C-alpha positions as CSV (number, residue, x, y, z in Angstrom):
1,M,-36.3,4.3,-4.7
2,K,-33.5,2.0,-5.9
3,I,-31.6,-0.7,-4.1
4,S,-28.3,-2.1,-5.3
5,A,-26.3,-5.0,-4.4
6,A,-22.5,-4.8,-4.8
7,I,-20.6,-8.0,-4.6
8,I,-16.9,-8.3,-5.0
9,A,-15.3,-12.1,-6.0
10,R,-12.4,-14.0,-6.8
11,N,-12.7,-17.4,-7.9
12,E,-15.9,-17.9,-6.6
13,E,-17.4,-20.4,-8.9
14,K,-19.1,-22.5,-6.5
15,N,-20.6,-19.5,-3.9
16,L,-21.7,-17.0,-6.6
17,P,-24.6,-18.8,-8.2
18,Y,-26.5,-18.8,-4.7
19,C,-25.6,-15.5,-3.6
20,L,-27.0,-14.2,-7.0
21,Q,-30.1,-16.0,-6.6
22,S,-30.6,-15.1,-3.0
23,L,-30.6,-11.2,-4.3
24,H,-33.7,-11.6,-6.7
25,W,-35.3,-8.9,-4.9
26,V,-32.7,-6.4,-5.4
27,D,-33.0,-3.3,-8.6
28,E,-29.3,-3.8,-9.5
29,I,-26.7,-6.6,-9.0
30,V,-22.8,-5.0,-9.5
31,V,-20.1,-7.4,-9.2
32,V,-16.2,-6.7,-9.3
33,D,-14.1,-9.2,-10.4
34,M,-10.4,-9.8,-9.4
35,G,-9.0,-11.6,-11.7
36,S,-10.4,-14.9,-10.9
37,Q,-9.2,-18.2,-12.9
38,D,-12.4,-19.8,-13.0
39,K,-16.4,-19.1,-14.2
40,T,-16.8,-16.5,-11.8
41,K,-16.9,-14.1,-14.3
42,E,-19.0,-15.7,-16.5
43,I,-21.7,-16.6,-13.6
44,A,-21.9,-13.2,-12.8
45,L,-22.7,-11.9,-16.6
46,G,-25.6,-15.0,-16.5
47,Y,-27.4,-12.1,-13.9
48,T,-25.7,-8.6,-14.5
49,K,-24.9,-7.1,-17.1
50,N,-22.7,-4.8,-14.0
51,V,-19.6,-6.8,-13.9
52,Y,-16.0,-5.0,-13.5
53,S,-12.7,-5.9,-13.4
54,H,-10.3,-4.5,-10.7
55,P,-6.7,-5.7,-9.9
56,V,-6.3,-8.3,-7.1
57,V,-5.4,-7.2,-4.0
58,K,-4.4,-8.4,-0.7
59,A,-6.8,-6.6,1.1
60,F,-10.1,-6.6,-0.3
61,D,-11.1,-3.5,1.3
62,I,-10.3,-1.2,-1.5
63,A,-12.2,-3.5,-4.3
64,K,-15.8,-3.2,-2.3
65,K,-14.7,0.5,-2.2
66,Y,-14.8,0.2,-6.1
67,A,-17.8,-1.9,-6.3
68,V,-20.0,0.6,-4.0
69,E,-19.1,3.3,-6.4
70,H,-20.4,1.5,-9.4
71,T,-23.9,1.5,-8.1
72,T,-26.3,3.6,-8.9
73,G,-29.4,3.2,-6.5
74,E,-30.2,5.2,-3.4
75,W,-29.7,2.3,-1.4
76,V,-27.1,-0.3,-1.2
77,L,-26.4,-3.9,0.0
78,L,-22.6,-4.5,0.5
79,I,-22.4,-8.5,0.6
80,D,-19.5,-10.8,-0.1
81,A,-19.9,-13.5,-2.6
82,D,-19.9,-16.9,0.3
83,E,-23.0,-15.1,1.8
84,M,-26.9,-15.5,1.4
85,V,-29.8,-13.1,1.8
86,P,-32.9,-15.2,3.4
87,Q,-35.9,-14.6,2.2
88,A,-37.3,-12.6,5.6
89,L,-34.2,-10.5,5.7
90,A,-34.8,-9.5,2.1
91,E,-38.4,-8.5,2.5
92,S,-37.2,-6.5,6.0
93,L,-34.9,-4.6,4.1
94,H,-37.1,-3.8,1.2
95,S,-39.5,-2.3,4.5
96,I,-37.0,-0.4,5.6
97,A,-35.8,1.2,2.6
98,V,-39.4,2.1,1.8
99,S,-40.2,3.7,4.9
100,D,-37.3,6.0,5.2
101,K,-36.9,6.0,8.8
102,V,-33.4,5.1,9.2
103,D,-30.0,5.7,6.7
104,I,-27.9,2.6,8.1
105,V,-28.7,-1.0,8.9
106,D,-26.6,-3.1,10.5
107,I,-26.9,-7.0,10.1
108,C,-25.7,-10.0,12.0
109,F,-24.1,-12.8,10.6
110,Y,-24.8,-17.0,10.6
111,H,-21.7,-18.2,10.5
112,Y,-20.7,-21.9,8.6
113,L,-17.9,-23.5,8.9
114,L,-16.2,-26.8,8.2
115,G,-19.8,-27.7,6.6
116,K,-21.1,-26.6,9.8
117,K,-23.4,-24.2,11.5
118,I,-20.9,-22.9,14.3
119,L,-22.9,-20.9,17.3
120,Y,-19.7,-20.6,19.7
121,S,-16.0,-21.1,19.6
122,G,-15.6,-17.2,19.6
123,W,-17.7,-16.7,16.2
124,K,-20.8,-15.2,17.9
125,S,-22.1,-12.2,15.5
126,T,-20.4,-9.3,15.0
127,P,-23.1,-6.4,13.4
128,M,-21.9,-4.7,10.5
129,P,-23.3,-2.0,8.2
130,R,-23.9,-3.6,5.3
131,F,-27.2,-1.6,3.8
132,F,-26.9,1.7,3.8
133,K,-28.0,4.8,1.6
134,R,-25.4,5.6,-0.3
135,N,-24.8,9.2,1.0
136,C,-24.2,8.0,4.5
137,I,-21.6,6.0,4.1
138,H,-18.0,7.3,3.4
139,F,-15.5,5.6,2.1
140,S,-11.3,5.8,2.5
141,E,-8.5,3.7,1.3
142,V,-7.2,3.0,4.3
143,V,-6.8,-0.8,4.8
144,H,-9.8,-2.6,7.5
145,D,-11.2,1.5,8.1
146,Y,-12.6,1.6,4.6
147,M,-16.3,2.4,6.0
148,R,-17.1,5.1,7.8
149,P,-20.6,6.0,8.5
150,D,-22.0,9.7,8.9
151,P,-22.3,10.4,12.9
152,A,-25.6,11.7,11.8
153,S,-27.2,9.2,10.3
154,R,-30.1,7.0,11.7
155,R,-29.1,3.5,12.3
156,M,-31.0,0.5,13.1
157,L,-29.8,-3.1,14.7
158,L,-31.8,-6.0,13.3
159,P,-32.2,-8.5,16.0
160,Y,-29.9,-11.7,15.9
161,K,-32.4,-14.0,14.5
162,E,-31.4,-16.7,12.0
163,E,-33.7,-15.6,9.5
164,L,-32.7,-12.2,9.9
165,C,-29.2,-12.6,9.4
166,L,-26.2,-12.9,6.5
167,Q,-26.0,-16.6,5.8
168,H,-22.5,-16.6,5.9
169,F,-20.8,-19.9,4.2
170,C,-17.0,-19.1,5.0
171,Y,-14.5,-22.0,5.5
172,R,-15.4,-25.3,3.4
173,D,-13.1,-27.4,4.7
174,S,-9.3,-27.4,6.6
175,E,-7.7,-26.8,3.3
176,H,-10.1,-23.8,2.7
177,F,-9.4,-22.1,6.0
178,I,-5.6,-22.4,6.0
179,T,-5.5,-20.9,2.3
180,K,-7.5,-18.0,4.0
181,M,-5.6,-17.9,6.7
182,N,-2.3,-17.5,5.2
183,R,-3.4,-14.2,3.5
184,Y,-5.2,-12.5,6.5
185,T,-2.1,-13.0,8.6
186,S,0.0,-11.7,6.1
187,L,-1.9,-8.8,6.1
188,E,-2.4,-8.6,9.8
189,A,1.2,-8.6,10.5
190,E,1.9,-6.1,7.6
191,N,-0.5,-3.9,9.7
192,L,1.2,-4.3,13.2
193,F,4.6,-3.8,11.8
194,R,3.1,-0.3,10.2
195,K,2.4,0.4,13.6
196,G,5.6,-0.1,15.0
197,V,4.4,-3.5,17.4
198,R,7.6,-5.7,18.0
199,F,7.8,-9.1,17.5
200,S,7.5,-10.4,21.5
201,F,9.0,-14.5,22.3
202,S,6.9,-14.3,25.0
203,Q,3.5,-13.3,23.1
204,L,4.4,-15.9,20.9
205,I,3.5,-18.2,23.6
206,I,1.0,-16.4,25.1
207,A,-1.4,-15.3,22.1
208,P,-2.1,-18.9,21.1
209,V,-3.0,-20.0,24.7
210,R,-5.0,-17.4,25.5
211,E,-6.3,-17.5,21.7
212,F,-7.7,-21.3,22.3
213,I,-8.7,-20.5,25.8
214,A,-11.1,-17.7,25.3
215,R,-12.7,-19.5,22.1
216,F,-12.8,-22.7,23.8
217,F,-13.7,-22.3,27.5
218,R,-14.8,-18.8,27.8
219,G,-16.2,-18.9,24.1
220,K,-17.9,-22.5,24.6
221,G,-16.6,-24.0,21.7
222,Y,-17.1,-27.2,23.2
223,R,-20.8,-27.1,22.5
224,D,-20.0,-26.9,18.9
225,G,-18.3,-30.8,19.1
226,L,-15.2,-31.7,17.3
227,T,-15.7,-29.1,14.5
228,G,-15.5,-26.3,17.4
229,L,-11.9,-28.1,18.9
230,A,-10.9,-28.1,15.2
231,L,-11.7,-24.5,15.0
232,C,-10.5,-23.4,18.1
233,L,-7.1,-25.5,17.4
234,M,-6.6,-23.8,14.1
235,M,-7.5,-19.9,15.2
236,A,-4.7,-20.5,18.2
237,F,-2.6,-21.6,14.9
238,Y,-3.5,-18.2,13.5
239,R,-2.2,-16.1,16.0
240,L,1.1,-18.3,16.4
241,L,1.4,-17.8,12.8
242,L,0.4,-14.1,13.0
243,R,3.5,-13.6,15.5
244,I,6.5,-15.8,13.4
245,K,5.4,-13.5,10.2
246,L,5.5,-10.1,12.6
247,L,9.1,-11.3,13.8
248,E,10.3,-12.6,9.8
249,L,9.2,-8.7,9.1
250,W,11.3,-7.1,11.6
251,R,14.4,-9.3,10.7
252,N,13.9,-8.3,6.8
253,D,13.0,-4.6,7.7
254,G,9.4,-4.7,6.5
255,R,10.1,-6.9,3.5
256,I,10.3,-10.7,2.9
257,P,12.4,-11.6,0.7
258,D,11.5,-13.7,-2.8
259,D,14.4,-16.0,-2.2
260,P,16.2,-15.3,1.4
261,Y,19.1,-18.2,0.3
262,E,19.8,-15.9,-2.8
263,N,23.7,-15.2,-1.0
264,I,23.9,-18.1,0.2
265,R,23.6,-20.2,-3.5
266,K,25.8,-17.1,-4.8
267,S,28.6,-17.7,-2.5
268,F,28.7,-21.3,-3.7
269,L,28.7,-20.8,-7.0
270,S,31.4,-17.7,-6.7
271,S,33.6,-20.3,-4.3
272,R,34.0,-22.6,-7.0
273,T,37.4,-22.7,-8.8
274,G,37.1,-21.0,-12.2
275,S,33.5,-19.8,-11.9
276,E,32.7,-16.2,-12.1
277,P,30.0,-14.1,-10.3
278,A,26.7,-14.6,-11.8
279,S,26.9,-10.4,-11.6
280,K,29.4,-10.8,-14.7
281,I,26.8,-12.1,-16.9
282,Y,25.3,-8.8,-17.1
283,S,28.5,-6.8,-18.0
284,D,27.8,-6.3,-21.5
285,T,24.3,-4.4,-20.8
286,L,25.4,-2.5,-17.2
287,R,27.4,0.2,-16.7
288,G,30.7,-0.3,-14.5
289,A,31.2,1.2,-11.2
290,I,30.7,4.6,-10.3
291,S,33.8,6.5,-10.7
292,A,32.9,10.3,-9.4
293,C,30.2,12.0,-7.0
294,I,27.7,13.2,-9.3
295,V,26.6,16.3,-7.2
296,C,30.4,17.4,-6.7
297,G,32.9,15.2,-9.3
298,S,34.9,14.4,-6.4
299,S,36.3,10.5,-7.2
300,T,37.5,10.4,-3.6
301,S,35.0,8.4,-1.3
302,S,35.5,5.9,1.8
303,P,33.6,3.1,2.6
304,Y,30.6,3.7,4.1
305,L,28.4,0.3,4.1
306,D,28.4,-3.2,2.4
307,I,24.0,-3.6,2.3
308,K,23.6,-7.6,0.7
309,E,25.8,-7.3,-2.3
310,F,25.8,-3.7,-2.5
311,H,28.9,-1.3,-1.5
312,L,28.1,1.8,-0.6
313,V,30.7,4.9,-0.4
314,K,30.8,8.5,0.9
315,C,31.8,11.5,-0.9
316,I,34.9,13.0,1.4
317,D,33.7,16.6,0.0
318,C,30.1,16.8,0.0
319,G,28.6,14.0,1.9
320,L,26.6,11.6,-0.8
321,V,26.5,8.1,-0.1
322,Y,25.8,6.4,-2.9
323,A,25.9,2.3,-4.5
324,K,29.2,2.6,-5.9
325,N,29.0,-0.8,-7.4
326,F,25.2,-0.2,-8.1
327,F,25.2,-1.0,-12.1
328,E,27.2,-4.1,-11.6
329,R,24.8,-5.6,-9.7
330,P,21.2,-6.9,-11.0
331,S,18.6,-4.2,-10.0
332,V,15.4,-4.6,-9.3
333,V,12.5,-4.6,-12.3
334,Y,9.6,-2.2,-12.0
335,D,6.8,-5.0,-12.6
336,E,3.6,-5.5,-11.8
337,S,4.9,-7.8,-9.1
338,Y,6.9,-4.7,-7.5
339,F,3.7,-2.8,-7.5
340,Q,1.7,-5.1,-6.2
341,T,3.2,-7.9,-4.3
342,Q,6.5,-6.7,-2.9
343,N,5.1,-3.3,-2.0
344,K,1.6,-2.7,-1.4
345,Y,1.1,0.5,-3.6
346,T,-2.5,-0.7,-5.3
347,A,-3.5,-1.9,-2.2
348,E,-2.8,1.0,-0.1
349,A,-3.1,3.7,-2.3
350,G,-5.5,5.4,0.0
351,Q,-2.8,5.8,3.1
352,F,-0.2,7.5,0.2
353,E,-3.2,9.8,-0.5
354,R,-3.4,10.7,2.9
355,G,0.4,11.9,3.3
356,F,-0.3,13.6,-0.4
357,E,-3.1,15.8,1.1
358,L,-0.4,16.7,3.4
359,L,1.9,17.5,1.0
360,F,-0.7,20.1,-1.0
361,D,-1.5,21.8,2.3
362,K,2.4,23.1,1.6
363,I,2.2,23.2,-2.1
364,S,-0.6,25.4,-2.2
365,L,1.5,27.9,-0.3
366,F,2.9,28.8,-3.2
367,K,0.9,27.4,-6.0
368,S,-2.8,26.7,-6.0
369,A,-3.4,25.4,-9.3
370,G,-1.9,25.1,-12.7
371,N,-0.2,22.0,-14.7
372,I,1.8,19.4,-12.3
373,L,4.3,17.1,-13.5
374,D,5.1,14.0,-11.4
375,I,8.2,12.3,-12.1
376,G,8.2,8.7,-10.9
377,T,4.3,8.5,-11.2
378,G,3.9,5.2,-10.2
379,V,0.4,4.0,-9.7
380,G,-0.7,7.5,-10.0
381,S,-1.6,8.3,-6.1
382,L,-0.2,11.5,-5.9
383,L,-2.0,13.1,-9.5
384,V,-5.0,11.7,-8.1
385,V,-4.6,13.9,-5.2
386,A,-3.2,16.6,-7.2
387,R,-6.3,17.0,-9.7
388,R,-9.0,16.7,-6.5
389,R,-6.9,19.9,-5.6
390,G,-7.6,21.8,-9.1
391,F,-4.0,20.9,-10.7
392,N,-4.2,19.4,-14.2
393,P,-2.2,16.6,-14.1
394,T,0.6,15.1,-16.3
395,G,2.9,12.2,-15.1
396,V,5.9,10.3,-16.2
397,E,6.7,6.4,-15.4
398,M,9.3,4.3,-16.5
399,S,7.3,0.6,-15.9
400,N,5.3,0.2,-18.1
401,W,2.8,-1.6,-15.8
402,A,2.2,0.9,-13.5
403,S,2.0,3.9,-16.2
404,A,-0.9,1.4,-17.9
405,Y,-2.6,1.2,-14.1
406,A,-2.5,4.9,-13.9
407,R,-3.9,5.5,-17.3
408,D,-6.6,2.8,-17.1
409,R,-7.5,3.1,-13.4
410,F,-7.6,6.8,-12.5
411,Q,-8.2,7.9,-16.4
412,L,-4.6,9.9,-15.7
413,P,-2.6,11.0,-18.8
414,V,0.7,9.4,-17.8
415,K,3.8,8.9,-20.4
416,T,5.8,5.5,-20.5
417,G,9.3,6.2,-20.6
418,I,11.9,8.6,-18.6
419,L,11.6,12.4,-18.4
420,E,14.3,13.2,-21.3
421,Q,12.4,11.2,-24.0
422,A,8.8,12.8,-23.2
423,N,9.7,15.7,-25.3
424,F,7.6,18.2,-23.2
425,A,7.3,21.7,-24.0
426,S,9.8,24.6,-22.5
427,E,8.2,26.2,-19.5
428,S,4.7,24.0,-19.6
429,F,4.6,23.1,-16.4
430,D,3.8,25.1,-12.9
431,V,4.8,22.5,-10.8
432,V,7.4,19.6,-11.0
433,V,7.5,16.6,-8.3
434,L,9.8,14.3,-7.4
435,N,8.4,12.3,-4.9
436,H,11.1,9.4,-3.5
437,S,12.3,9.3,-7.0
438,L,15.2,10.9,-7.1
439,E,17.3,8.2,-5.4
440,H,16.3,6.1,-8.2
441,I,17.3,7.4,-11.1
442,P,20.6,7.0,-12.7
443,D,21.1,10.6,-13.8
444,P,19.9,13.1,-11.2
445,V,21.6,15.8,-12.8
446,A,20.1,15.2,-16.3
447,I,16.9,15.1,-14.5
448,L,17.1,18.4,-12.7
449,R,18.4,20.1,-15.8
450,E,15.6,19.0,-17.8
451,A,13.0,19.8,-15.4
452,R,14.6,23.2,-14.9
453,R,13.5,23.3,-18.5
454,I,10.3,22.4,-18.7
455,L,9.2,24.3,-15.5
456,R,8.0,28.0,-15.5
457,N,10.2,31.0,-14.2
458,D,7.9,31.2,-11.5
459,G,7.0,27.6,-11.2
460,L,8.0,25.0,-7.8
461,L,10.3,22.4,-8.0
462,V,8.9,19.5,-5.2
463,I,11.4,17.2,-4.5
464,G,10.9,14.3,-1.2
465,V,13.9,12.0,-0.5
466,P,15.4,10.2,2.5
467,N,17.5,11.6,4.3
468,V,20.7,9.6,4.9
469,A,21.8,12.1,7.8
470,S,19.2,11.0,10.0
471,I,19.4,9.7,13.4
472,M,17.4,6.8,12.4
473,A,19.9,6.2,9.7
474,F,23.0,6.7,12.1
475,I,20.9,4.0,14.7
476,K,19.9,1.3,12.5
477,R,22.6,1.2,10.1
478,E,22.3,-1.6,7.8
479,H,18.7,-1.9,9.1
480,W,17.8,1.1,7.8
481,A,14.4,0.8,6.2
482,S,15.2,3.3,3.4
483,W,18.4,1.7,1.8
484,H,16.3,-0.6,-0.7
485,P,19.4,-2.1,-2.2
486,G,18.7,-2.8,-5.4
487,E,16.9,0.1,-6.2
488,H,18.5,3.2,-4.5
489,I,21.5,4.6,-6.2
490,W,21.9,8.0,-4.1
491,F,21.5,8.7,-0.6
492,F,21.1,12.5,-0.3
493,S,21.8,14.7,3.3
494,P,20.8,18.3,3.6
495,R,24.1,19.3,2.4
496,S,24.7,17.3,-0.7
497,L,21.2,18.0,-2.1
498,R,21.4,21.4,-1.6
499,K,24.6,21.7,-3.5
500,L,22.8,19.5,-6.2
501,L,19.9,21.8,-6.7
502,K,22.3,24.7,-6.8
503,Q,24.5,23.2,-9.5
504,T,21.7,22.4,-11.6
505,G,20.1,26.6,-11.5
506,F,17.7,26.4,-8.5
507,S,17.1,28.2,-5.4
508,I,15.9,26.9,-2.1
509,R,12.4,28.6,-1.1
510,H,11.5,25.9,1.9
511,F,12.8,22.8,3.7
512,E,11.7,20.5,6.2
513,A,12.9,17.0,7.8
514,R,10.0,15.2,8.8
515,D,9.3,11.4,10.4
516,N,8.2,8.9,8.1
517,Y,7.1,6.6,10.8
518,P,5.5,8.7,14.0
519,A,5.3,6.8,16.8
520,S,2.3,6.4,19.5
521,G,1.6,4.8,22.9
522,L,2.6,4.7,26.1
523,H,5.0,1.5,25.6
524,P,8.5,2.5,26.5
525,V,9.9,1.3,22.8
526,Q,7.2,3.8,21.7
527,L,8.2,6.8,24.1
528,I,12.1,6.4,23.2
529,R,11.2,6.8,19.7
530,R,8.8,9.6,20.2
531,A,11.7,11.5,22.3
532,I,14.0,10.6,19.0
533,N,11.4,11.8,16.9
534,W,11.4,15.3,18.7
535,V,15.1,15.7,18.4
536,A,15.2,14.7,14.6
537,T,12.7,17.8,14.3
538,K,14.6,19.8,16.0
539,T,17.7,19.4,14.3
540,D,16.5,18.4,10.7
541,T,17.7,15.0,10.8
542,S,14.5,13.0,10.5
543,E,14.2,10.4,8.4
544,A,12.6,12.3,4.9
545,M,13.9,15.4,3.6
546,L,11.1,17.9,1.8
547,F,12.6,20.3,-0.8
548,F,10.6,23.2,-2.2
549,A,12.9,25.3,-4.9
550,T,12.3,27.4,-7.9
551,K,14.5,28.7,-10.9
552,D,17.5,31.0,-10.2
553,S,18.0,33.9,-12.7
554,T,21.1,32.5,-13.7
555,P,21.2,31.1,-17.2
556,M,22.0,27.6,-17.7
557,P,24.7,26.4,-19.8
């Protein structure tokens, strides 16, 4: 019987030594460091050789899963770096493991905040399953839903006694509290936004007042003295800040701009006599305006929308919408910041994997195994699912950072660069996937012709793209979530993509339009959204399209 302790840490040099010393009774300690800039990693190596690195993630749940995966004990204690195990709790947990009468132990907490033990103010302990047999807790990568106890497991709740509680040394002072509050409110606001929770002016006022009343009066925060009052006030501010961040997300379609004043500043510069727009500085390295439609070749287009600095036009003949001046404007750089900060591709990999599992349910109707190529691999989430489903995965990703992450984190064979430079052998893949990458690619025709060359004669091409002809694109206009100025060049409709596939030598075997953000609940806004989604599904005007195609028999020139 072996007991392992799993810890995640980032810049925890003040807390970690005490945590590690309180784990003298376990057989193995695993520490996962997330890019600490202090002596955290060195301190950990002084207690255990099992120290691993993990990319910085906004929600630590993913890193906790990673830590548990690296333990080898039958029993696992999941503990944070700012927590300690009292001797009585250690003895109790050891006895429970030896007796083998339960599978999961729920443990309470004693919290220390702002330098004082807090017994009221809404901080009464909530038990959590922190000590468990490794086969009785299942992990997903869904933020805040990462631990899923086996329903058949035997569970035990330890009494709420100080000597049997994990001692949690939470916020050292107000500065530490505010630093963590900033991260937690951002994460919670993003979760609310994804669930479709709208900003409400009334909640901006009511939520902080309700929080203070619940903690200070009903939660008896006054019994914690001035520290209790300070905590209750700061938690009321937490609710205020959360609603403000939710407002910012809705105003910016879920993406907080790095520089909200960028356009205003540029307008001042471009208005100066004799000055030139900043974009002309890059004219030597960027192509000019797009002069013709890449689907039908027509040079006749009509103005469609202006999104920030990008002029969108619509081809009169085939309906393709594209950013005419895309190559005359600075575009997004696909670096670490893009994948980890601007988008949460590493922190929320599990949510993408759930969608990819559904995608492979559909793919399996055509192909259940073989060589699969993912063009625009990103951090590798699709290929992780492909490998799990029995495929032999390969990826191509233009981002140096993302391709390296996929190789290092998931041991995936991902080439860095573009497809045309990968030099794959002809007819070497059973499935080729372009999942929300075709709209980013400067030359979709060249990519599809190359995909046809490397696809076996009985192979399957899978394409997922936003649907510019969707009901939501029509309703939301410039606020539609899939414009992504500086990233997306082409905006396909069912008609224009069908024509492009036929032009590049493919025959469509399956088509469907589906909703990116399913609505739920009985709120009037959600009911309206559900009605729109139902109509969109029936009329092929949902926000995203999925095409399955095979090579037609006509030889390509």
